[in-house]
N, C-alpha and C positions, 0 to 999 in steps of 0.2 A: 502492501500498499502506499509506505514513503516513496521508493521507487516509481512507484506511481505518478503520484502529488510532483515528481519533482521534475516528472518526462512533462508534466502539463502544464509546472508553472512557467519551463523552460521553453514550449511550445509558445505560451505571450509573452514572452522574450522575444520570437525571433519576429512574432506579429508587428509587434514598436516598433522594433530596429526595421527589416522590411518598408515597415508604411515611412521612417521619419526619410529614410532612401530615397524613398517616390517622392517624397513631400519635394526632397533638396535636387534629384533630377529633375521635375516638373517648375521646380525654382527656375532653374539652371535654364532651361529651355526657355517659358518667360523672359525671362533675362536677357537672352542672347539674341529672341525675337524683337525684343526691345529698341538693343544696340543694333540689329539690322536695318530695322526700317527707319530709326533714328540717323543712321549711316545714310538710308537711301534718301531720307528726304533731304538732307543734310547735301547730300552727291545731287539733286533733281533739281534745287535750291545755287547751286552752283552752275548748271550747268544752266539754268535761268537765267541767269544776271552775266555770266559769259559770253550769251547769246547778244542778250539785251548789248551788253558790251562794244560787243564787235559791231553792234549794227548802228550804235550811234559812234562809234568810228569813223564809219563808213558813210554818215550823212555828217558828219564834218569836212570829209573831202569831198562830197557830194557837194554840199553848200558854197565849197569855193570853186569847184568846178562852175555850178550855178553862174556865181557872180562875172567868172567870166563869159560865158555865155553870150548872159543878159547883158556884156557891154561889146560882145558881136554886134547881136541882133541892134543894138542901139545904133552904137559905130559903126557899120558896115566897112565906110570908105578912108577913115581909119582902128580897124580894127589892130592894129599892131600897134599905134602908138596906146592906144587904153585901154586896153585887154585885158589888165593888170588894174585897173582905177578901186578906188573902193566906193560901194554906191552910194549913192548920193543920198546926204540927208538934213541939207537944206534945197530948196529950190533952187539950184539955180545949176548951171551945164556942167558935168565935170570933164568935159573934154569939147571942147567946141571947135566948129567946121571952123575952114581959115574961111577970110583974113582972119577970125577971134583967134589966133591960135595957142595964147594965151592962158594957162590950166587954173581954175580960182584956189586959190590955197588951201578953203573947206576938202576940193575935195582931190588928192592929190594922191600917186598912185600906191598900194600898200606898201609899205615898207617891208624887208625883212623883221624879224620878230618875233612876240608871241601873242594868241591871241582869242580868245572866242567867237564863236560865230552863234550867232542869236536868232527868234525869228519874231518879226514887230508886225503889229496888222497896216493891211495896205491903208486901212480906214480903220480906223481907232472906234468912229462909230455905227458903221457896217462891218463888223468878221464877216460878212458873208461873201466881201469878196475877196478873202484869204489872209495870204500872209510873204515877207521877202525878209531875204536874207541881210543879216547887220554882220559888219565887222568891229570888237571892240579891243583896241588896244590892251594889253592888259599891266602895262607899263609905260602907259604914256601917262608925265606925269607925275610923279608916284612920287610919295616920301616914304626913303628906305629908314628902315628900325628893325634894332634887334629884341626880337620879342612882339608881342602884342603892346601898344600904346594905350593910351587913355581915350577915350569919348573923341570922338571926331563930329567933325561939320556934315551935313548930307552932302551925299554923293562923290565923299572925301575918298580917296586911292592911297592904301603904303603897300608896298615892298616887304615882305620880315625875310628880312636874309638870313634866320635860320633857318626856315624850312622853305626858300625859294617860289614864293606863293604868294600874288599880290591879293588884299582885301576891300574889300566897301563897307564902307559905314554906314548900315540899314537903317539907323535913326537908334538903335536898342545896343548894337552888337557889331562887330565886326564879324564880316562873314567872307567867307572865300567868293573871288570870283571867276571861277573852275565850275561853280557848283552847280549841278542838274538841277532841276522841279521838272514831279509831274505837274500839270498845268490842266486845268479846266479854261476853254477857250472862250465861253459860250454862257455864263449864269442862265442864261432863258433856254437852253435845250438841254436837256434830261439824257444824256448823253449813253448811260448806261440801263435806264430804266430801273433804277431800283429811286424814284420818286424823292431824287434830293439830288438838286441841280445843282449845289455847289462842292459836287465831291467829283468830277466825272474826271478820269484821267484820258485826256485828253492826245496831249503829246506832252515829249519832252520837250522843255525850252530852261535856258539861264533866264531867272526872273530878273536880279539885280544887274545892273549895266550903267551906266558913267552920264550918261546922255539920254536915250530915248528910251522908250515906256515896253517895254517885252510884256510880247503876248503873250495874257494867261496870264500875268505878275500881279493879281490882283486876288488870283486864286493857288495858288501856286504850294506842293506842298514837296518838303524836299527832299530826296531820293537820296541812296548812297552813292551816286554815280556821279563823278567830273572829266570836263572833257578838256584839254587845251588842244592846239593847231599852233603851228609851229612854221613857218615860211621862208623858205631861203632861194633864190636867185644861182642860174647856172651862167657864166657868160658861155662864149665861142670856144672853150676849150674846153667845157664840160666840170671846169670846175667853178668851186663855190660862193660865191661873192653877193656885196648888199647891194648891187650897183641894179637899181629898179627900172634902170632901162633893159638891161637882159632881156633873154626872148623866151630864156626857160623858168619855170617856178615849181620848187620843190614844195609837194604840203604832205606837213604830218600830222596824221591825227588823233593824238592819247589820251584813253577814257581808263581813270583806277578807278579803282570803288573800294573796301572794305568788309569784310569777313569776318566776326568776332577783332579777335586780335590780328589777323591774316589782312594785308594788303596786295591787292589783284592789280594787272593791269595791262592790258592789248594796246597795240602800236601798229599803226597802217598810213604806207606813203605812197605818195603818187608823183608824177610829173605833169603835168601842163608846161605846153606849150604858147608863144603869140598867136601863132592859125592854126588851122585843122593841119592840113595837108605839107605840113613842116617838114621836108626829108632826112636833114641833117641842119644839124645846129648853127650853120654859116649860111644858111642860103635865108 
């Protein structure tokens, strides 16, 4: 009888042990499944961010190409002189036809340097007319500082020598000029159908600029993305130059973003010439 009782108690112990082991295996399985799901979600988000970044970088290149092509169309007889002029900001002709062959200072050729390219309404009173591309030199008329300065004046720009970025004062804080926002371009239209007319993710744009009003500026939500355009020129020998009279332009579009503590970037580059049928740098 004693032996029988001992055997019976031993069997009870085995059952408890088996239960604990089974629970442990189940817990490990659940933990592994959660880890795999979390990793998959992170990978999906990372892939989505990379796709968005590549497209934003492409958009930066195409924006400069659009500026060049618009100059071709408007100044066809002078396209080799006017191909690289800044978009019109004032109501003046940026590249007058002869005999008015003096270019107004407000609309000089695009200098080699660092820019943002942003969307501006063609008509701020009628957004259905669409938008146009505008350039902003992020190092124009800047004050250099090491670290963040104190409060600034409206539209004041400073260049931070510590991180190599330019910032603009938005009234309450310094904002990186290269910051991209999701903007709702028309608060009278519910684009996503959620009955909230002021939260539609219509397009990306640089909402804070020095001079002009940007498209969707009033209803902008900060994103994780930043975009910067670098413009250079090539001379007849194919060497880099700052001469705006050169006949070929290099455009580099860089988009950066952060995922947690990690920063990522994508860089795209293209070359534009002063006219479409150019066969070499010298003709």
